[in-house]
N, CA and C atoms as an extended XYZ file, in Angstrom:
561
Properties=species:S:1:pos:R:3:atomname:S:1:resname:S:1:resid:I:1 pbc="F F F"
N       106.497      -49.952      145.807 N   MET     1
C       107.257      -51.072      146.329 CA  MET     1
C       107.897      -50.720      147.673 C   MET     1
N       108.423      -49.549      147.788 N   LYS     2
C       109.063      -49.117      149.016 CA  LYS     2
C       108.056      -49.104      150.173 C   LYS     2
N       106.868      -48.609      149.913 N   PHE     3
C       105.838      -48.533      150.943 CA  PHE     3
C       105.466      -49.923      151.441 C   PHE     3
N       105.267      -50.898      150.577 N   SER     4
C       104.839      -52.213      151.006 CA  SER     4
C       105.949      -52.953      151.752 C   SER     4
N       107.199      -52.758      151.417 N   ILE     5
C       108.282      -53.392      152.175 CA  ILE     5
C       108.337      -52.790      153.572 C   ILE     5
N       108.194      -51.480      153.657 N   SER     6
C       108.202      -50.812      154.952 CA  SER     6
C       107.016      -51.279      155.796 C   SER     6
N       105.852      -51.363      155.163 N   LYS     7
C       104.655      -51.815      155.880 CA  LYS     7
C       104.813      -53.269      156.322 C   LYS     7
N       105.371      -54.104      155.481 N   LEU     8
C       105.596      -55.502      155.800 CA  LEU     8
C       106.594      -55.631      156.954 C   LEU     8
N       107.650      -54.841      156.931 N   ALA     9
C       108.650      -54.867      158.000 CA  ALA     9
C       108.031      -54.426      159.324 C   ALA     9
N       107.206      -53.393      159.284 N   THR    10
C       106.543      -52.910      160.497 CA  THR    10
C       105.599      -53.969      161.047 C   THR    10
N       104.823      -54.582      160.191 N   THR    11
C       103.898      -55.634      160.608 CA  THR    11
C       104.662      -56.801      161.224 C   THR    11
N       105.764      -57.192      160.576 N   PHE    12
C       106.577      -58.293      161.072 CA  PHE    12
C       107.142      -57.962      162.458 C   PHE    12
N       107.637      -56.749      162.640 N   LEU    13
C       108.183      -56.323      163.916 CA  LEU    13
C       107.111      -56.347      165.007 C   LEU    13
N       105.914      -55.865      164.688 N   LEU    14
C       104.826      -55.883      165.663 CA  LEU    14
C       104.448      -57.314      166.052 C   LEU    14
N       104.455      -58.215      165.094 N   LEU    15
C       104.160      -59.618      165.397 CA  LEU    15
C       105.208      -60.215      166.326 C   LEU    15
N       106.474      -59.919      166.073 N   ILE    16
C       107.548      -60.428      166.929 CA  ILE    16
C       107.383      -59.898      168.349 C   ILE    16
N       107.100      -58.617      168.492 N   ILE    17
C       106.913      -58.018      169.819 CA  ILE    17
C       105.715      -58.649      170.519 C   ILE    17
N       104.621      -58.847      169.796 N   SER    18
C       103.421      -59.442      170.384 CA  SER    18
C       103.677      -60.867      170.846 C   SER    18
N       104.311      -61.680      170.002 N   PHE    19
C       104.601      -63.058      170.384 CA  PHE    19
C       105.590      -63.115      171.533 C   PHE    19
N       106.542      -62.226      171.542 N   SER    20
C       107.512      -62.164      172.629 CA  SER    20
C       106.819      -61.842      173.946 C   SER    20
N       105.923      -60.889      173.943 N   ALA    21
C       105.194      -60.514      175.155 CA  ALA    21
C       104.328      -61.671      175.642 C   ALA    21
N       103.665      -62.353      174.728 N   LEU    22
C       102.842      -63.499      175.109 CA  LEU    22
C       103.680      -64.614      175.695 C   LEU    22
N       104.829      -64.882      175.090 N   ALA    23
C       105.692      -65.954      175.568 CA  ALA    23
C       106.212      -65.658      176.967 C   ALA    23
N       106.468      -64.412      177.269 N   GLN    24
C       107.005      -64.054      178.570 CA  GLN    24
C       105.966      -64.162      179.665 C   GLN    24
N       104.715      -63.922      179.374 N   LYS    25
C       103.689      -63.884      180.398 CA  LYS    25
C       102.792      -65.116      180.401 C   LYS    25
N       103.012      -66.025      179.476 N   LYS    26
C       102.104      -67.149      179.308 CA  LYS    26
C       102.233      -68.152      180.454 C   LYS    26
N       101.172      -68.317      181.238 N   PRO    27
C       101.212      -69.354      182.256 CA  PRO    27
C       101.065      -70.722      181.595 C   PRO    27
N       101.195      -71.734      182.375 N   SER    28
C       101.077      -73.088      181.885 CA  SER    28
C        99.721      -73.295      181.220 C   SER    28
N        99.717      -74.112      180.180 N   ALA    29
C        98.449      -74.480      179.552 CA  ALA    29
C        97.686      -75.436      180.476 C   ALA    29
N        98.416      -76.038      181.409 N   LYS    30
C        97.807      -76.946      182.367 CA  LYS    30
C        97.283      -76.162      183.560 C   LYS    30
N        96.232      -76.659      184.192 N   PRO    31
C        95.800      -76.033      185.447 CA  PRO    31
C        96.876      -76.248      186.519 C   PRO    31
N        96.892      -75.390      187.525 N   LEU    32
C        97.873      -75.509      188.597 CA  LEU    32
C        97.831      -76.904      189.218 C   LEU    32
N        96.634      -77.448      189.389 N   HIS    33
C        96.467      -78.793      189.958 CA  HIS    33
C        97.360      -79.803      189.238 C   HIS    33
N        97.393      -79.777      187.914 N   ASP    34
C        98.192      -80.725      187.138 CA  ASP    34
C        99.684      -80.468      187.296 C   ASP    34
N       100.078      -79.203      187.384 N   VAL    35
C       101.484      -78.866      187.588 CA  VAL    35
C       101.926      -79.374      188.963 C   VAL    35
N       101.065      -79.226      189.962 N   VAL    36
C       101.371      -79.698      191.320 CA  VAL    36
C       101.573      -81.210      191.319 C   VAL    36
N       100.749      -81.933      190.578 N   GLU    37
C       100.854      -83.394      190.524 CA  GLU    37
C       102.226      -83.855      190.031 C   GLU    37
N       102.847      -83.069      189.159 N   GLN    38
C       104.156      -83.436      188.596 CA  GLN    38
C       105.324      -82.943      189.453 C   GLN    38
N       105.038      -82.146      190.456 N   HIS    39
C       106.066      -81.540      191.303 CA  HIS    39
C       106.239      -82.365      192.575 C   HIS    39
N       107.296      -82.092      193.324 N   LYS    40
C       107.476      -82.771      194.609 CA  LYS    40
C       108.306      -81.909      195.548 C   LYS    40
N       108.184      -82.225      196.818 N   GLN    41
C       109.035      -81.618      197.834 CA  GLN    41
C       110.089      -82.664      198.152 C   GLN    41
N       111.349      -82.322      197.997 N   ILE    42
C       112.400      -83.340      198.089 CA  ILE    42
C       113.111      -83.409      199.441 C   ILE    42
N       112.818      -82.486      200.339 N   PHE    43
C       113.362      -82.534      201.699 CA  PHE    43
C       112.242      -82.248      202.692 C   PHE    43
N       112.418      -82.681      203.923 N   ASP    44
C       111.409      -82.434      204.963 CA  ASP    44
C       111.058      -80.965      205.104 C   ASP    44
N       112.057      -80.092      205.019 N   ASN    45
C       111.860      -78.683      205.332 CA  ASN    45
C       112.121      -77.758      204.146 C   ASN    45
N       111.825      -78.214      202.959 N   SER    46
C       112.074      -77.375      201.770 CA  SER    46
C       110.781      -76.848      201.152 C   SER    46
N       109.771      -76.610      201.974 N   CYS    47
C       108.473      -76.188      201.425 CA  CYS    47
C       108.497      -74.764      200.872 C   CYS    47
N       109.350      -73.891      201.389 N   ILE    48
C       109.406      -72.536      200.829 CA  ILE    48
C       109.957      -72.580      199.403 C   ILE    48
N       111.149      -73.144      199.179 N   PRO    49
C       111.616      -73.198      197.788 CA  PRO    49
C       110.760      -74.115      196.907 C   PRO    49
N       110.142      -75.140      197.492 N   MET    50
C       109.244      -76.002      196.726 CA  MET    50
C       108.102      -75.188      196.133 C   MET    50
N       107.538      -74.279      196.930 N   SER    51
C       106.404      -73.485      196.448 CA  SER    51
C       106.845      -72.475      195.381 C   SER    51
N       108.041      -71.943      195.511 N   ILE    52
C       108.556      -71.020      194.496 CA  ILE    52
C       108.818      -71.769      193.196 C   ILE    52
N       109.400      -72.959      193.289 N   GLU    53
C       109.594      -73.784      192.085 CA  GLU    53
C       108.264      -74.099      191.418 C   GLU    53
N       107.255      -74.351      192.215 N   LEU    54
C       105.926      -74.654      191.676 CA  LEU    54
C       105.389      -73.487      190.861 C   LEU    54
N       105.522      -72.278      191.374 N   VAL    55
C       105.081      -71.087      190.648 CA  VAL    55
C       105.904      -70.912      189.365 C   VAL    55
N       107.209      -71.131      189.452 N   LEU    56
C       108.062      -71.029      188.259 CA  LEU    56
C       107.628      -72.050      187.189 C   LEU    56
N       107.301      -73.246      187.619 N   LYS    57
C       106.853      -74.286      186.680 CA  LYS    57
C       105.492      -73.937      186.093 C   LYS    57
N       104.605      -73.403      186.894 N   TYR    58
C       103.294      -73.006      186.396 CA  TYR    58
C       103.424      -71.975      185.273 C   TYR    58
N       104.351      -71.067      185.417 N   HIS    59
C       104.562      -70.021      184.412 CA  HIS    59
C       105.543      -70.438      183.320 C   HIS    59
N       105.887      -71.712      183.260 N   ASN    60
C       106.800      -72.235      182.235 CA  ASN    60
C       108.145      -71.514      182.228 C   ASN    60
N       108.630      -71.148      183.402 N   LYS    61
C       109.915      -70.456      183.509 CA  LYS    61
C       111.070      -71.428      183.715 C   LYS    61
N       110.770      -72.622      184.184 N   VAL    62
C       111.778      -73.658      184.394 CA  VAL    62
C       111.211      -74.992      183.916 C   VAL    62
N       112.086      -75.947      183.738 N   ALA    63
C       111.685      -77.282      183.281 CA  ALA    63
C       110.971      -78.046      184.407 C   ALA    63
N       110.145      -79.015      184.051 N   PRO    64
C       109.429      -79.799      185.064 CA  PRO    64
C       110.346      -80.514      186.058 C   PRO    64
N       111.588      -80.792      185.658 N   ASP    65
C       112.513      -81.482      186.568 CA  ASP    65
C       113.430      -80.519      187.328 C   ASP    65
N       113.085      -79.247      187.381 N   PHE    66
C       113.876      -78.232      188.086 CA  PHE    66
C       113.616      -78.322      189.595 C   PHE    66
N       114.671      -78.607      190.346 N   TYR    67
C       114.601      -78.658      191.806 CA  TYR    67
C       115.814      -77.969      192.433 C   TYR    67
N       116.435      -77.070      191.693 N   ASP    68
C       117.665      -76.420      192.153 CA  ASP    68
C       117.484      -75.646      193.448 C   ASP    68
N       116.358      -74.956      193.609 N   LEU    69
C       116.147      -74.156      194.816 CA  LEU    69
C       116.066      -75.049      196.057 C   LEU    69
N       115.366      -76.158      195.934 N   GLN    70
C       115.276      -77.087      197.061 CA  GLN    70
C       116.626      -77.748      197.347 C   GLN    70
N       117.369      -78.064      196.311 N   LYS    71
C       118.686      -78.691      196.510 CA  LYS    71
C       119.632      -77.744      197.239 C   LYS    71
N       119.551      -76.457      196.934 N   GLN    72
C       120.378      -75.480      197.649 CA  GLN    72
C       119.903      -75.310      199.095 C   GLN    72
N       118.626      -75.330      199.322 N   TRP    73
C       118.006      -75.103      200.629 CA  TRP    73
C       118.179      -76.306      201.549 C   TRP    73
N       117.957      -77.479      201.013 N   GLN    74
C       117.924      -78.759      201.707 CA  GLN    74
C       116.977      -78.720      202.902 C   GLN    74
N       117.456      -78.945      204.110 N   ASN    75
C       116.595      -78.988      205.294 CA  ASN    75
C       116.773      -77.770      206.185 C   ASN    75
N       117.003      -76.638      205.583 N   LYS    76
C       117.187      -75.377      206.326 CA  LYS    76
C       115.988      -75.151      207.248 C   LYS    76
N       116.257      -74.944      208.517 N   LEU    77
C       115.182      -74.767      209.502 CA  LEU    77
C       114.906      -73.314      209.848 C   LEU    77
N       115.821      -72.423      209.531 N   ASP    78
C       115.655      -71.028      209.930 CA  ASP    78
C       115.293      -70.121      208.756 C   ASP    78
N       114.777      -70.688      207.685 N   GLY    79
C       114.432      -69.896      206.515 CA  GLY    79
C       113.032      -69.317      206.588 C   GLY    79
N       112.846      -68.223      205.852 N   THR    80
C       111.531      -67.580      205.741 CA  THR    80
C       111.376      -67.093      204.306 C   THR    80
N       110.238      -66.476      204.024 N   PHE    81
C       110.043      -65.846      202.721 CA  PHE    81
C       111.110      -64.778      202.463 C   PHE    81
N       111.695      -64.232      203.526 N   SER    82
C       112.726      -63.198      203.363 CA  SER    82
C       113.920      -63.694      202.544 C   SER    82
N       114.163      -64.999      202.567 N   ASN    83
C       115.269      -65.549      201.784 CA  ASN    83
C       115.080      -65.331      200.284 C   ASN    83
N       113.845      -65.105      199.858 N   PHE    84
C       113.556      -64.897      198.441 CA  PHE    84
C       113.009      -63.508      198.144 C   PHE    84
N       112.825      -62.693      199.174 N   ASP    85
C       112.271      -61.352      199.006 CA  ASP    85
C       113.181      -60.493      198.130 C   ASP    85
N       112.614      -59.942      197.061 N   GLY    86
C       113.360      -59.072      196.156 CA  GLY    86
C       114.211      -59.810      195.135 C   GLY    86
N       114.202      -61.128      195.170 N   LYS    87
C       115.016      -61.909      194.229 CA  LYS    87
C       114.245      -62.170      192.942 C   LYS    87
N       114.971      -62.081      191.841 N   THR    88
C       114.411      -62.441      190.537 CA  THR    88
C       114.968      -63.801      190.167 C   THR    88
N       114.080      -64.729      189.887 N   ILE    89
C       114.452      -66.087      189.520 CA  ILE    89
C       113.715      -66.435      188.239 C   ILE    89
N       114.469      -66.705      187.191 N   ALA    90
C       113.904      -67.127      185.900 CA  ALA    90
C       112.795      -66.189      185.414 C   ALA    90
N       112.974      -64.898      185.619 N   GLY    91
C       112.016      -63.927      185.096 CA  GLY    91
C       110.865      -63.572      186.007 C   GLY    91
N       110.831      -64.122      187.221 N   LEU    92
C       109.816      -63.748      188.202 CA  LEU    92
C       110.514      -63.097      189.390 C   LEU    92
N       110.037      -61.920      189.783 N   LYS    93
C       110.600      -61.216      190.937 CA  LYS    93
C       109.657      -61.394      192.123 C   LYS    93
N       110.171      -61.984      193.196 N   PHE    94
C       109.370      -62.341      194.359 CA  PHE    94
C       109.395      -61.246      195.420 C   PHE    94
N       108.266      -61.134      196.127 N   LYS    95
C       108.129      -60.099      197.150 CA  LYS    95
C       107.377      -60.665      198.346 C   LYS    95
N       108.002      -60.551      199.516 N   ARG    96
C       107.335      -60.949      200.757 CA  ARG    96
C       106.429      -59.804      201.199 C   ARG    96
N       105.212      -60.147      201.595 N   GLN    97
C       104.273      -59.137      202.058 CA  GLN    97
C       103.614      -59.582      203.366 C   GLN    97
N       103.227      -58.615      204.161 N   PHE    98
C       102.539      -58.821      205.437 CA  PHE    98
C       103.434      -59.517      206.461 C   PHE    98
N       104.706      -59.145      206.441 N   ASP    99
C       105.661      -59.632      207.428 CA  ASP    99
C       105.496      -58.786      208.688 C   ASP    99
N       104.532      -59.175      209.500 N   MET   100
C       104.220      -58.399      210.703 CA  MET   100
C       103.649      -59.327      211.758 C   MET   100
N       103.495      -58.821      212.938 N   SER   101
C       102.944      -59.615      214.030 CA  SER   101
C       101.503      -60.012      213.733 C   SER   101
N       101.201      -61.242      214.073 N   ARG   102
C        99.822      -61.705      213.967 CA  ARG   102
C        99.066      -61.256      215.209 C   ARG   102
N        97.778      -61.069      215.068 N   GLY   103
C        96.967      -60.675      216.215 CA  GLY   103
C        95.684      -60.003      215.776 C   GLY   103
N        94.965      -59.478      216.724 N   ASP   104
C        93.669      -58.864      216.445 CA  ASP   104
C        93.768      -57.650      215.525 C   ASP   104
N        94.913      -56.986      215.474 N   ASN   105
C        95.082      -55.798      214.631 CA  ASN   105
C        95.676      -56.110      213.254 C   ASN   105
N        95.796      -57.377      212.934 N   PHE   106
C        96.340      -57.744      211.625 CA  PHE   106
C        95.416      -57.200      210.527 C   PHE   106
N        95.977      -56.647      209.446 N   PRO   107
C        95.145      -56.052      208.381 CA  PRO   107
C        94.565      -57.098      207.414 C   PRO   107
N        93.604      -57.855      207.906 N   PHE   108
C        93.010      -58.936      207.107 CA  PHE   108
C        92.418      -58.423      205.799 C   PHE   108
N        91.674      -57.332      205.841 N   ASN   109
C        91.047      -56.814      204.618 CA  ASN   109
C        92.088      -56.465      203.564 C   ASN   109
N        93.184      -55.865      203.977 N   LYS   110
C        94.253      -55.510      203.043 CA  LYS   110
C        94.924      -56.771      202.485 C   LYS   110
N        95.135      -57.761      203.346 N   LEU   111
C        95.719      -59.031      202.900 CA  LEU   111
C        94.839      -59.682      201.836 C   LEU   111
N        93.542      -59.803      202.117 N   PHE   112
C        92.637      -60.468      201.176 CA  PHE   112
C        92.461      -59.653      199.896 C   PHE   112
N        92.502      -58.338      199.993 N   ALA   113
C        92.444      -57.494      198.788 CA  ALA   113
C        93.686      -57.708      197.927 C   ALA   113
N        94.828      -57.877      198.572 N   THR   114
C        96.067      -58.146      197.834 CA  THR   114
C        95.987      -59.491      197.127 C   THR   114
N        95.521      -60.510      197.831 N   ILE   115
C        95.374      -61.840      197.220 CA  ILE   115
C        94.401      -61.773      196.046 C   ILE   115
N        93.262      -61.111      196.233 N   ASP   116
C        92.277      -60.973      195.151 CA  ASP   116
C        92.885      -60.292      193.933 C   ASP   116
N        93.649      -59.247      194.160 N   SER   117
C        94.270      -58.498      193.072 CA  SER   117
C        95.270      -59.360      192.302 C   SER   117
N        96.050      -60.131      193.028 N   GLU   118
C        97.030      -61.012      192.378 CA  GLU   118
C        96.335      -62.077      191.542 C   GLU   118
N        95.320      -62.702      192.095 N   LEU   119
C        94.593      -63.739      191.355 CA  LEU   119
C        93.919      -63.156      190.116 C   LEU   119
N        93.352      -61.979      190.257 N   LYS   120
C        92.691      -61.326      189.118 CA  LYS   120
C        93.695      -61.028      188.008 C   LYS   120
N        94.945      -60.748      188.387 N   ALA   121
C        95.998      -60.453      187.414 CA  ALA   121
C        96.607      -61.727      186.812 C   ALA   121
N        96.127      -62.888      187.232 N   GLY   122
C        96.619      -64.147      186.674 CA  GLY   122
C        97.833      -64.703      187.392 C   GLY   122
N        98.131      -64.160      188.571 N   ARG   123
C        99.270      -64.646      189.340 CA  ARG   123
C        98.765      -65.434      190.546 C   ARG   123
N        99.534      -66.422      190.947 N   LYS   124
C        99.228      -67.214      192.133 CA  LYS   124
C        99.860      -66.527      193.340 C   LYS   124
N        99.469      -66.927      194.545 N   VAL   125
C        99.991      -66.345      195.772 CA  VAL   125
C       100.461      -67.475      196.681 C   VAL   125
N       101.680      -67.361      197.184 N   ILE   126
C       102.201      -68.347      198.122 CA  ILE   126
C       101.844      -67.874      199.527 C   ILE   126
N       101.290      -68.777      200.312 N   VAL   127
C       100.840      -68.430      201.658 CA  VAL   127
C       101.413      -69.424      202.665 C   VAL   127
N       101.749      -68.918      203.824 N   SER   128
C       102.260      -69.725      204.921 CA  SER   128
C       101.109      -70.034      205.877 C   SER   128
N       100.880      -71.332      206.128 N   LEU   129
C        99.763      -71.753      206.982 CA  LEU   129
C       100.226      -72.802      207.984 C   LEU   129
N        99.540      -72.898      209.117 N   PRO   130
C        99.951      -73.871      210.130 CA  PRO   130
C        99.751      -75.308      209.649 C   PRO   130
N       100.648      -76.184      210.121 N   SER   131
C       100.522      -77.602      209.770 CA  SER   131
C       101.024      -78.468      210.917 C   SER   131
N       100.433      -78.303      212.066 N   GLY   132
C       100.846      -79.091      213.219 CA  GLY   132
C       101.415      -78.204      214.310 C   GLY   132
N       101.900      -78.847      215.340 N   ALA   133
C       102.426      -78.130      216.503 CA  ALA   133
C       103.642      -77.294      216.123 C   ALA   133
N       103.470      -75.988      216.176 N   ASN   134
C       104.541      -75.029      215.887 CA  ASN   134
C       105.195      -75.227      214.523 C   ASN   134
N       104.481      -75.793      213.598 N   MET   135
C       104.998      -76.029      212.246 CA  MET   135
C       104.146      -75.238      211.250 C   MET   135
N       104.762      -74.829      210.168 N   TRP   136
C       104.091      -74.102      209.101 CA  TRP   136
C       104.442      -74.759      207.781 C   TRP   136
N       103.549      -74.648      206.823 N   HIS   137
C       103.784      -75.210      205.494 CA  HIS   137
C       103.310      -74.190      204.458 C   HIS   137
N       103.905      -74.235      203.274 N   MET   138
C       103.567      -73.286      202.218 CA  MET   138
C       102.591      -73.920      201.229 C   MET   138
N       101.611      -73.105      200.843 N   TYR   139
C       100.618      -73.485      199.844 CA  TYR   139
C       100.597      -72.415      198.768 C   TYR   139
N       100.175      -72.800      197.576 N   VAL   140
C       100.016      -71.845      196.485 CA  VAL   140
C        98.523      -71.659      196.251 C   VAL   140
N        98.060      -70.438      196.503 N   ILE   141
C        96.635      -70.136      196.296 CA  ILE   141
C        96.379      -70.091      194.794 C   ILE   141
N        95.422      -70.893      194.364 N   ASP   142
C        95.122      -71.054      192.948 CA  ASP   142
C        93.988      -70.151      192.474 C   ASP   142
N        92.900      -70.108      193.261 N   ARG   143
C        91.728      -69.359      192.796 CA  ARG   143
C        90.752      -69.147      193.942 C   ARG   143
N        89.759      -68.294      193.648 N   LYS   144
C        88.669      -68.073      194.595 CA  LYS   144
C        87.655      -69.203      194.448 C   LYS   144
N        87.000      -69.496      195.557 N   ILE   145
C        85.929      -70.490      195.541 CA  ILE   145
C        84.682      -69.848      196.140 C   ILE   145
N        83.638      -70.624      196.317 N   GLU   146
C        82.368      -70.101      196.831 CA  GLU   146
C        82.570      -69.308      198.115 C   GLU   146
N        81.754      -68.307      198.266 N   GLY   147
C        81.821      -67.481      199.456 CA  GLY   147
C        83.008      -66.529      199.501 C   GLY   147
N        83.741      -66.410      198.390 N   GLY   148
C        84.871      -65.499      198.340 CA  GLY   148
C        86.128      -66.020      199.004 C   GLY   148
N        86.140      -67.300      199.348 N   ASP   149
C        87.324      -67.889      199.963 CA  ASP   149
C        88.273      -68.400      198.873 C   ASP   149
N        89.300      -69.142      199.259 N   TYR   150
C        90.335      -69.555      198.313 CA  TYR   150
C        90.599      -71.050      198.374 C   TYR   150
N        91.126      -71.558      197.260 N   LEU   151
C        91.588      -72.936      197.136 CA  LEU   151
C        93.090      -72.886      196.897 C   LEU   151
N        93.840      -73.732      197.595 N   ALA   152
C        95.297      -73.750      197.452 CA  ALA   152
C        95.802      -75.182      197.340 C   ALA   152
N        96.983      -75.306      196.742 N   TYR   153
C        97.628      -76.608      196.573 CA  TYR   153
C        99.046      -76.566      197.112 C   TYR   153
N        99.541      -77.753      197.447 N   SER   154
C       100.920      -77.878      197.886 CA  SER   154
C       101.388      -79.308      197.683 C   SER   154
N       102.640      -79.529      197.986 N   ARG   155
C       103.216      -80.866      198.058 CA  ARG   155
C       103.908      -80.968      199.405 C   ARG   155
N       104.071      -82.158      199.891 N   ALA   156
C       104.792      -82.382      201.143 CA  ALA   156
C       105.778      -83.520      200.935 C   ALA   156
N       106.837      -83.487      201.680 N   TYR   157
C       107.878      -84.508      201.585 CA  TYR   157
C       107.295      -85.892      201.859 C   TYR   157
N       107.652      -86.844      200.996 N   ASN   158
C       107.213      -88.238      201.123 CA  ASN   158
C       105.699      -88.415      201.114 C   ASN   158
N       104.989      -87.508      200.483 N   TYR   159
C       103.547      -87.620      200.352 CA  TYR   159
C       103.260      -87.883      198.884 C   TYR   159
N       102.539      -88.948      198.584 N   ASN   160
C       102.392      -89.410      197.200 CA  ASN   160
C       101.540      -88.524      196.310 C   ASN   160
N       100.696      -87.722      196.876 N   SER   161
C        99.806      -86.898      196.069 CA  SER   161
C        99.891      -85.454      196.539 C   SER   161
N        99.240      -84.581      195.786 N   HIS   162
C        99.230      -83.168      196.175 CA  HIS   162
C        98.322      -82.959      197.389 C   HIS   162
N        98.523      -81.851      198.038 N   LEU   163
C        97.670      -81.443      199.145 CA  LEU   163
C        96.727      -80.366      198.631 C   LEU   163
N        95.468      -80.480      198.941 N   THR   164
C        94.487      -79.473      198.570 CA  THR   164
C        93.922      -78.886      199.851 C   THR   164
N        93.871      -77.577      199.909 N   LEU   165
C        93.337      -76.909      201.088 CA  LEU   165
C        92.323      -75.872      200.640 C   LEU   165
N        91.116      -75.987      201.180 N   GLU   166
C        90.054      -75.020      200.899 CA  GLU   166
C        89.876      -74.106      202.102 C   GLU   166
N        89.164      -73.042      201.885 N   TYR   167
C        88.809      -72.118      202.949 CA  TYR   167
C        90.037      -71.547      203.660 C   TYR   167
N        90.922      -71.016      202.856 N   ILE   168
C        92.174      -70.439      203.337 CA  ILE   168
C        91.917      -69.302      204.330 C   ILE   168
N        90.879      -68.509      204.088 N   LYS   169
C        90.591      -67.401      204.998 CA  LYS   169
C        90.365      -67.895      206.427 C   LYS   169
N        89.685      -69.018      206.562 N   ARG   170
C        89.444      -69.571      207.894 CA  ARG   170
C        90.764      -69.885      208.599 C   ARG   170
N        91.692      -70.467      207.847 N   TRP   171
C        92.998      -70.799      208.413 CA  TRP   171
C        93.721      -69.526      208.849 C   TRP   171
N        93.680      -68.512      208.010 N   ILE   172
C        94.383      -67.262      208.318 CA  ILE   172
C        93.752      -66.563      209.513 C   ILE   172
N        92.417      -66.526      209.564 N   PHE   173
C        91.749      -65.941      210.730 CA  PHE   173
C        92.098      -66.729      212.002 C   PHE   173
N        92.183      -68.055      211.860 N   GLY   174
C        92.471      -68.913      213.013 CA  GLY   174
C        93.823      -68.646      213.653 C   GLY   174
N        94.816      -68.269      212.828 N   VAL   175
C        96.149      -67.979      213.372 CA  VAL   175
C        96.400      -66.477      213.472 C   VAL   175
N        95.341      -65.698      213.225 N   LYS   176
C        95.367      -64.236      213.364 CA  LYS   176
C        96.362      -63.549      212.439 C   LYS   176
N        96.457      -64.086      211.197 N   GLY   177
C        97.283      -63.440      210.189 CA  GLY   177
C        98.392      -64.331      209.680 C   GLY   177
N        98.983      -63.921      208.577 N   THR   178
C       100.109      -64.653      208.008 CA  THR   178
C       100.796      -63.780      206.977 C   THR   178
N       101.960      -64.219      206.534 N   ASP   179
C       102.630      -63.506      205.455 CA  ASP   179
C       102.411      -64.256      204.151 C   ASP   179
N       102.599      -63.540      203.063 N   ILE   180
C       102.442      -64.130      201.734 CA  ILE   180
C       103.635      -63.747      200.869 C   ILE   180
N       103.784      -64.496      199.790 N   MET   181
C       104.800      -64.197      198.791 CA  MET   181
C       104.071      -63.968      197.473 C   MET   181
N       104.296      -62.794      196.889 N   THR   182
C       103.747      -62.484      195.582 CA  THR   182
C       104.909      -62.340      194.607 C   THR   182
N       104.602      -62.107      193.344 N   TYR   183
C       105.666      -61.983      192.358 CA  TYR   183
C       105.162      -61.144      191.197 C   TYR   183
N       106.132      -60.647      190.452 N   SER   184
C       105.813      -59.951      189.202 CA  SER   184
C       106.650      -60.590      188.102 C   SER   184
N       106.155      -60.499      186.906 N   ILE   185
C       106.865      -61.042      185.752 CA  ILE   185
C       107.729      -59.933      185.188 C   ILE   185
N       109.062      -60.132      185.204 N   VAL   186
C       109.958      -59.069      184.786 CA  VAL   186
C       110.543      -59.274      183.393 C   VAL   186
N       110.460      -60.453      182.873 N   ASN   187
C       110.892      -60.702      181.479 CA  ASN   187
C       110.310      -61.970      180.942 C   ASN   187
């Protein structure tokens, strides 16, 4: 009797640990596309926190109606990924990468290897891309597509539907580099 209670307790403990680990790392059952459809950008210039909220929602870390980061940010014009670098929000720790000058010496191969590694690990990548004269917008890279390129999604202020952007590598080569935001799951 003693052995079976001990064995039952051990089995129960292992199940709790396993379910806990799954719950912490479980991304949305919905594809990113569907999560994007339910999300919005609530200010003209809140695309950085909008993209972070999108990743948090994809990983079921916040409720679908969570817009706290954008509400705090509002129309901040001087913000960058650095505002979230090293911050842990709802169990995701964000990291800015490739914060360097764009140009012919930009480490494109290292950037794309980093993006590939993140996607392979089941994490999305936030990327900054041009969107008009001296303007940039944030997209969340969802997956690889034909030819080894990427597909990304975003939302924009007062835009009724999501934005889809293919061939991200072309955009990055066109502006001679960019920075990205990655994250790790910490709890």
